[in-house]
C-alpha positions as CSV (number, residue, x, y, z in Angstrom):
1,M,-4.4,6.9,29.1
2,S,-5.1,10.7,28.1
3,A,-6.3,13.2,31.0
4,A,-9.7,13.6,29.4
5,P,-12.0,11.8,26.7
6,V,-10.9,12.4,23.4
7,T,-13.3,12.0,20.4
8,G,-12.1,10.4,17.3
9,G,-13.1,10.5,13.5
10,P,-13.6,13.8,11.7
11,S,-14.7,15.7,14.8
12,L,-11.1,15.9,16.0
13,P,-9.6,19.6,15.8
14,Q,-7.6,19.5,12.6
15,E,-4.4,21.0,13.7
16,R,-0.8,20.2,14.7
17,K,-0.4,20.6,18.5
18,L,2.6,19.6,20.6
19,V,2.1,19.7,24.5
20,T,5.1,17.5,25.4
21,S,8.2,16.3,23.5
22,I,7.7,13.5,21.2
23,P,7.3,10.8,22.6
24,G,5.8,12.3,25.6
25,P,6.0,10.7,29.2
26,K,2.9,8.7,28.8
27,S,3.9,7.3,25.3
28,Q,7.4,6.4,26.8
29,E,5.8,4.6,29.6
30,L,3.6,2.7,27.0
31,L,6.6,2.0,25.1
32,A,8.4,0.3,28.2
33,R,5.4,-2.0,28.5
34,K,5.6,-2.6,24.6
35,N,9.3,-3.7,25.0
36,A,8.5,-5.9,28.1
37,A,5.5,-7.5,26.6
38,V,5.6,-7.5,22.6
39,A,8.3,-9.3,20.6
40,S,11.1,-7.0,19.7
41,G,10.8,-8.2,16.1
42,V,7.5,-6.0,16.0
43,G,8.9,-2.4,15.5
44,V,7.5,0.9,15.2
45,A,8.1,3.9,13.2
46,L,7.3,6.6,15.6
47,P,7.1,5.7,19.2
48,V,3.8,7.5,20.2
49,F,0.8,5.8,21.2
50,T,-2.5,6.9,19.5
51,V,-5.6,7.4,21.5
52,A,-7.8,8.9,18.6
53,A,-7.4,9.9,14.9
54,G,-9.4,11.3,12.2
55,G,-9.2,13.5,9.1
56,G,-5.4,14.3,8.8
57,V,-4.4,14.1,12.4
58,L,-3.4,11.5,15.1
59,V,-3.8,12.3,18.8
60,D,-1.5,10.7,21.3
61,A,-1.6,9.5,24.8
62,D,0.2,12.8,25.9
63,G,-2.4,14.9,24.1
64,N,-0.2,15.7,21.2
65,S,-2.0,16.2,17.9
66,L,0.3,15.0,15.0
67,I,-0.4,15.4,11.1
68,D,-0.9,12.0,9.6
69,L,1.2,11.7,6.3
70,G,0.8,7.9,6.3
71,S,-2.6,6.7,6.7
72,G,-1.6,3.5,8.5
73,I,0.3,2.6,5.4
74,A,-2.2,3.6,2.8
75,V,-5.1,2.0,4.6
76,T,-7.2,4.9,6.0
77,G,-7.9,6.7,2.6
78,V,-11.4,7.7,3.6
79,G,-9.9,8.9,7.1
80,N,-9.7,7.1,10.4
81,S,-13.4,6.5,11.8
82,A,-15.3,7.8,8.7
83,P,-18.8,8.3,9.8
84,A,-20.3,5.8,7.2
85,V,-17.6,3.0,8.1
86,V,-18.7,3.7,11.7
87,E,-22.1,3.4,11.3
88,A,-21.8,0.2,9.0
89,V,-19.6,-1.5,11.6
90,K,-21.9,-0.6,14.4
91,A,-25.0,-2.2,12.6
92,Q,-23.2,-5.3,11.6
93,V,-21.8,-6.0,15.0
94,E,-25.3,-5.8,16.3
95,Q,-26.5,-8.4,13.8
96,F,-23.6,-10.9,14.1
97,T,-19.7,-10.9,14.3
98,H,-18.6,-14.0,12.8
99,T,-19.9,-17.3,11.1
100,C,-17.3,-18.2,8.8
101,F,-18.4,-17.6,5.3
102,T,-17.3,-21.2,4.1
103,V,-19.6,-22.6,6.9
104,T,-22.9,-20.5,6.8
105,P,-22.4,-17.7,4.3
106,Y,-24.0,-14.1,4.4
107,D,-24.8,-11.5,1.8
108,G,-22.2,-9.0,2.8
109,Y,-19.3,-10.9,1.3
110,V,-21.2,-11.6,-1.9
111,E,-21.9,-7.6,-2.1
112,V,-18.3,-6.8,-1.6
113,A,-17.4,-9.4,-4.2
114,E,-20.0,-8.1,-6.8
115,K,-18.8,-4.6,-6.3
116,L,-15.2,-5.6,-6.9
117,N,-16.2,-7.6,-10.1
118,A,-18.0,-4.4,-11.4
119,M,-15.4,-1.7,-10.5
120,T,-12.1,-3.3,-11.4
121,P,-10.8,-2.7,-15.0
122,G,-11.8,-5.3,-17.8
123,D,-14.9,-5.9,-19.5
124,F,-14.8,-9.6,-19.2
125,E,-16.7,-12.0,-16.5
126,K,-15.0,-11.7,-13.1
127,R,-15.0,-13.6,-9.7
128,S,-13.7,-12.6,-6.3
129,A,-12.4,-14.2,-3.2
130,L,-12.0,-12.4,0.1
131,F,-8.9,-12.8,2.5
132,N,-7.6,-11.0,5.3
133,T,-4.4,-9.3,4.5
134,G,-2.5,-8.1,1.3
135,A,0.1,-11.1,1.6
136,E,-2.7,-13.5,1.8
137,A,-4.1,-12.1,-1.4
138,V,-0.7,-12.3,-3.0
139,E,-0.4,-16.1,-1.9
140,N,-3.8,-17.1,-3.1
141,A,-3.5,-15.3,-6.3
142,V,-0.3,-17.4,-6.8
143,K,-2.1,-20.5,-5.8
144,I,-5.0,-19.8,-8.3
145,A,-2.4,-19.2,-11.2
146,R,-0.5,-22.5,-10.6
147,H,-3.8,-24.4,-10.4
148,Y,-5.0,-22.8,-13.5
149,T,-2.0,-23.1,-15.6
150,K,-0.6,-26.2,-14.3
151,K,2.9,-24.7,-14.2
152,N,4.9,-23.7,-11.3
153,A,7.3,-20.7,-11.9
154,V,6.4,-17.1,-10.7
155,V,8.3,-14.0,-11.8
156,V,8.6,-10.9,-9.7
157,F,10.7,-7.8,-10.0
158,D,13.6,-5.9,-8.4
159,H,12.3,-3.6,-5.7
160,A,9.3,-5.4,-5.3
161,Y,7.5,-6.0,-1.9
162,H,4.8,-8.5,-1.6
163,G,4.4,-9.4,2.1
164,R,6.0,-11.2,5.0
165,T,4.9,-14.8,4.7
166,N,7.1,-17.4,3.6
167,L,6.1,-17.3,-0.1
168,T,5.8,-13.5,-0.2
169,M,9.1,-12.9,1.6
170,G,10.6,-14.9,-1.2
171,M,8.6,-12.6,-3.7
172,T,10.0,-9.5,-1.9
173,A,13.2,-8.1,-2.8
174,K,14.5,-6.2,-0.1
175,N,16.6,-8.2,2.6
176,M,16.6,-6.2,5.5
177,P,14.1,-6.1,7.4
178,Y,11.8,-8.3,5.7
179,K,13.8,-11.4,4.8
180,D,17.1,-11.5,6.5
181,G,17.4,-14.8,8.7
182,F,14.2,-16.2,7.9
183,G,14.8,-18.6,5.0
184,P,14.8,-21.1,3.2
185,F,12.1,-19.5,1.1
186,A,9.6,-21.2,-1.3
187,P,11.0,-22.3,-4.5
188,E,10.2,-21.2,-8.1
189,I,10.4,-17.5,-7.5
190,Y,12.4,-15.8,-10.2
191,R,13.3,-11.9,-10.4
192,A,13.3,-9.8,-13.4
193,P,14.5,-6.2,-13.8
194,A,12.0,-3.5,-13.2
195,S,11.6,-0.1,-15.0
196,Y,13.3,2.5,-12.8
197,P,13.3,5.7,-14.6
198,F,15.2,7.7,-12.2
199,R,18.1,5.0,-12.2
200,D,18.0,3.0,-15.5
201,G,17.4,6.0,-17.9
202,L,15.3,3.7,-20.3
203,S,12.1,4.0,-21.8
204,G,9.1,1.8,-20.9
205,A,9.6,-0.3,-24.1
206,E,13.3,-0.6,-23.6
207,A,13.1,-1.7,-20.0
208,A,10.2,-4.2,-21.1
209,E,12.5,-5.8,-23.7
210,Q,15.1,-6.2,-21.2
211,A,12.8,-7.7,-18.7
212,I,11.2,-10.2,-21.4
213,L,14.6,-11.2,-22.3
214,H,15.5,-11.9,-18.8
215,I,12.3,-14.0,-18.4
216,E,12.5,-16.1,-21.6
217,K,16.4,-17.0,-21.2
218,Q,16.4,-17.5,-17.3
219,V,12.7,-18.9,-16.6
220,G,11.1,-19.8,-19.8
221,A,7.4,-19.0,-20.9
222,A,6.6,-22.9,-20.9
223,N,7.5,-22.9,-17.2
224,L,5.8,-19.8,-16.0
225,A,2.2,-19.8,-14.1
226,A,2.4,-16.1,-13.5
227,I,4.0,-12.7,-13.4
228,I,3.3,-10.4,-10.7
229,I,4.0,-6.6,-10.3
230,E,3.0,-3.7,-8.4
231,P,1.9,-1.0,-11.1
232,I,3.8,1.6,-8.8
233,Q,6.3,-0.2,-6.5
234,G,5.4,0.6,-3.0
235,E,8.0,-0.4,-0.4
236,G,10.9,-0.4,-3.1
237,G,10.6,3.2,-3.3
238,F,7.4,4.5,-5.0
239,I,8.5,3.7,-8.3
240,A,6.4,4.4,-11.1
241,P,7.7,2.6,-14.4
242,A,8.2,4.4,-17.5
243,E,5.2,4.7,-19.8
244,G,4.5,1.5,-21.7
245,F,6.5,-0.9,-19.5
246,L,3.3,-2.4,-18.1
247,P,1.4,-2.8,-21.3
248,A,4.2,-4.3,-22.8
249,I,4.8,-6.7,-20.1
250,Q,1.2,-7.7,-20.1
251,R,1.0,-8.3,-24.0
252,W,3.9,-10.8,-23.6
253,A,2.2,-12.6,-20.7
254,N,-1.2,-12.9,-22.5
255,E,0.6,-14.1,-25.8
256,N,2.6,-16.9,-23.6
257,D,-0.3,-18.1,-21.7
258,V,1.1,-16.5,-18.5
259,V,-1.4,-15.1,-15.8
260,F,-0.7,-11.6,-15.3
261,I,-1.2,-10.1,-11.8
262,L,-1.4,-6.6,-10.7
263,D,-0.7,-6.3,-6.9
264,E,-2.8,-3.3,-6.1
265,V,-2.5,-3.8,-2.5
266,Q,-1.1,-0.3,-2.0
267,T,-2.0,1.5,-5.1
268,G,-5.7,0.5,-5.0
269,F,-8.9,2.6,-4.0
270,A,-8.3,6.1,-5.2
271,R,-4.8,6.3,-3.9
272,T,-3.1,7.2,-7.3
273,G,-5.7,9.4,-8.6
274,D,-7.7,6.6,-10.3
275,M,-9.8,3.9,-8.4
276,F,-7.1,1.7,-9.7
277,A,-3.4,2.4,-10.9
278,A,-4.3,-0.1,-13.8
279,D,-6.3,2.5,-15.2
280,H,-3.4,5.0,-16.0
281,E,-2.4,3.0,-18.8
282,G,-5.4,1.0,-19.7
283,V,-3.9,-2.2,-18.3
284,T,-6.3,-5.0,-17.4
285,P,-4.7,-7.8,-15.7
286,D,-6.1,-11.4,-15.3
287,L,-5.9,-11.0,-11.6
288,F,-5.9,-8.2,-9.0
289,T,-4.8,-8.4,-5.4
290,L,-6.6,-6.0,-3.4
291,A,-6.0,-4.7,0.5
292,K,-5.1,-1.8,2.2
293,G,-7.5,1.0,1.5
294,I,-10.5,-1.5,0.8
295,A,-12.2,-1.3,4.2
296,G,-11.4,1.8,5.9
297,G,-9.0,0.4,8.6
298,L,-10.5,-3.1,8.9
299,P,-8.5,-6.1,7.8
300,L,-9.9,-7.2,4.4
301,S,-8.2,-8.2,1.1
302,A,-9.2,-9.9,-2.2
303,V,-8.3,-11.7,-5.3
304,T,-10.5,-10.6,-8.3
305,G,-10.2,-11.7,-11.7
306,R,-11.0,-13.6,-14.9
307,A,-13.8,-16.1,-13.9
308,E,-12.2,-18.9,-15.7
309,I,-9.0,-18.7,-13.7
310,M,-10.7,-17.8,-10.5
311,D,-13.1,-20.7,-10.8
312,S,-10.4,-23.3,-11.6
313,A,-9.6,-24.0,-8.0
314,H,-11.6,-26.6,-6.5
315,A,-14.1,-26.2,-3.8
316,G,-12.6,-25.8,-0.4
317,G,-9.3,-24.9,-1.9
318,L,-9.7,-21.2,-1.0
319,G,-10.7,-19.6,2.2
320,G,-10.0,-19.5,5.9
321,T,-11.6,-19.0,9.2
322,Y,-11.8,-15.1,9.2
323,T,-11.5,-14.4,5.4
324,G,-14.2,-12.1,4.4
325,N,-15.3,-11.3,7.9
326,P,-18.8,-9.8,7.9
327,I,-17.7,-6.7,10.0
328,A,-14.8,-6.1,7.5
329,C,-17.3,-6.5,4.6
330,A,-19.7,-4.0,6.0
331,A,-16.8,-1.5,6.3
332,A,-15.7,-2.3,2.9
333,L,-19.0,-1.4,1.5
334,A,-19.3,1.8,3.1
335,T,-15.6,2.6,2.3
336,I,-15.9,2.1,-1.2
337,E,-19.4,4.1,-1.2
338,T,-17.3,6.9,0.4
339,Y,-14.6,7.0,-2.4
340,E,-17.2,7.1,-4.8
341,Q,-19.7,9.6,-3.4
342,E,-16.8,12.0,-2.1
343,N,-14.9,11.8,-5.7
344,L,-11.9,10.9,-3.6
345,T,-9.8,10.0,-6.9
346,E,-10.0,13.7,-7.8
347,R,-9.0,14.5,-4.2
348,A,-6.0,12.2,-4.6
349,R,-4.8,14.2,-7.8
350,E,-5.1,17.4,-6.0
351,I,-3.0,15.8,-3.1
352,G,-0.4,14.9,-5.7
353,A,-0.1,18.2,-7.2
354,I,0.3,19.9,-4.0
355,V,3.2,17.6,-2.9
356,S,4.9,17.7,-6.4
357,D,4.9,21.3,-6.7
358,F,6.1,22.0,-3.1
359,F,9.1,19.7,-3.8
360,A,9.6,21.1,-7.0
361,D,10.3,24.5,-5.7
362,L,12.4,22.9,-3.0
363,Q,14.5,21.0,-5.2
364,Q,15.8,24.1,-7.2
365,N,18.0,24.9,-4.2
366,D,18.7,21.5,-3.0
367,D,20.5,19.0,-5.1
368,R,20.0,16.2,-2.5
369,I,16.1,15.8,-3.6
370,G,17.2,13.4,-6.5
371,D,13.7,12.6,-7.6
372,I,10.1,13.8,-7.1
373,R,7.8,10.8,-8.3
374,G,4.6,9.0,-7.8
375,R,1.1,9.6,-8.7
376,G,-2.0,11.2,-6.9
377,A,-1.6,10.7,-3.2
378,M,1.0,8.2,-3.4
379,S,4.1,10.4,-4.0
380,A,7.5,10.4,-2.8
381,I,11.0,12.2,-2.9
382,E,14.2,10.3,-3.6
383,F,17.2,11.5,-1.5
384,V,20.7,11.3,-3.1
385,E,24.2,12.6,-1.9
386,A,24.8,16.0,-3.4
387,G,25.8,16.1,-6.8
388,S,25.3,12.3,-7.5
389,K,22.8,9.7,-7.6
390,R,24.2,7.7,-4.6
391,P,21.4,6.9,-2.2
392,N,21.3,9.2,0.8
393,A,19.7,6.8,3.5
394,A,21.1,8.7,6.5
395,L,19.5,12.0,5.6
396,V,16.2,10.2,5.1
397,G,16.3,8.6,8.5
398,A,17.6,12.1,10.1
399,V,14.4,13.9,8.3
400,A,11.9,11.3,9.4
401,K,12.9,11.5,13.1
402,T,13.1,15.5,13.0
403,A,9.8,15.6,11.4
404,G,8.2,13.1,14.0
405,E,9.7,15.2,17.0
406,N,7.8,18.2,15.3
407,G,4.7,16.7,15.0
408,V,4.5,15.1,11.5
409,L,4.3,11.5,10.9
410,V,6.1,10.4,7.6
411,L,7.1,7.2,6.3
412,T,10.4,6.1,4.8
413,C,10.9,3.2,2.0
414,G,13.1,2.2,-0.9
415,T,15.3,-0.7,-1.5
416,Y,18.1,1.7,-0.5
417,G,16.5,3.1,2.5
418,N,16.5,6.7,0.7
419,V,13.0,7.5,0.1
420,I,10.3,9.6,2.0
421,R,6.8,8.6,1.0
422,F,3.5,10.6,1.2
423,L,0.4,8.7,2.1
424,P,-1.9,11.3,3.6
425,P,-5.5,10.5,4.2
426,L,-7.6,11.6,1.3
427,A,-9.6,13.4,4.0
428,I,-6.8,15.8,4.9
429,S,-7.2,19.4,4.3
430,D,-5.0,21.6,2.2
431,E,-4.0,23.7,5.1
432,L,-2.9,20.7,7.2
433,L,-1.1,18.9,4.1
434,R,1.1,22.4,3.6
435,E,1.9,22.5,7.2
436,G,3.0,19.1,7.2
437,L,5.1,19.6,4.0
438,Q,6.6,22.7,5.6
439,V,7.7,20.7,8.7
440,I,9.4,18.5,6.7
441,A,11.2,21.0,4.4
442,E,12.6,22.5,7.6
443,A,13.7,19.3,8.7
444,I,15.4,18.6,5.3
445,A,17.2,22.0,5.8
446,A,18.1,21.2,9.4
447,N,19.8,18.1,8.3
């Protein structure tokens, strides 16, 4: 759709450039086609149509170059069309595109499993199984935990997000837009209070005591197959629990023969400044669910964990036609190598420091910035009404819209819709990041 060929990947000029209004005429034309052809339930955050992306920018059909602070929701941590990923994908496509691993297997799947078993926290023997999406990984982790324990109940937490399938909708806390009108949901899912330091004021130990009491009295350990929690809650508002909360929940689970699952779909793969968010407090779950940043933009997910739990499911009980697709596996191996060779965990910490310092200065003169939080390149600001802690969703919507119109893609989140989240590609430059943050600061001031 662009007037001239556009090269993608890191070769794209790393600049914000507006040549039309946002959205431009070509994007508007494509949006009209989208509305006529695509189900209306498939919404978009910013109505520009991408023709190229790389580093820290997206180029749209009208030739506008936008700063990307979303990474396709934490997927393209190594950057769009990262060279090693592109080469690995090309090589695999030339060999074969699909056989179905459960029909005739291939070594790429095994290599990814070996890599995940070795790199995830925990010095015990592990196994992995590969799937397509984060929601699939969560569903399969629950399946495995139930089969292993012979129990049915699953505990999730306030502000949780685990997916949009029937089971994972039931596990997700937020009604709109994820659950409204789509029930009934799967049974035996119970919700416990989470640690939310900005709003509950509790220490990690206090918040864990409250959650455990709730679980013991309303569910009962004898009925509980698994506890699943995001180490930093994503869609719920990038809520990092108070120190000590996760270790206390894990100890209780271990003491009561309950499978402890960390949903690292959004936090995994260098995003938080550690390869996995579990590293921050030395948490070693029984099972990990992994996806998003695992394969540089190709659809892949995994469940990785204790061998005795993972091996409990019977042959044929896990799998799927496309699970562990060979192209996605090739991309994953190249992506993981890029994280390690380019020390992107350190880069995530640098990005987090830039974001937190920038908004800490801004907060001094604007009491609508209620909280600045997160870890590494998974940071957020929660907006409130001036002089209170009442959520200010209207301001967040206005800021995101204004930023988009000025060439910066930023995502919102939060149970109350009052959080702006920052998930820039780890390949973004300091200069481009700071420019994007300044555009957001101007959008806050303008609203």
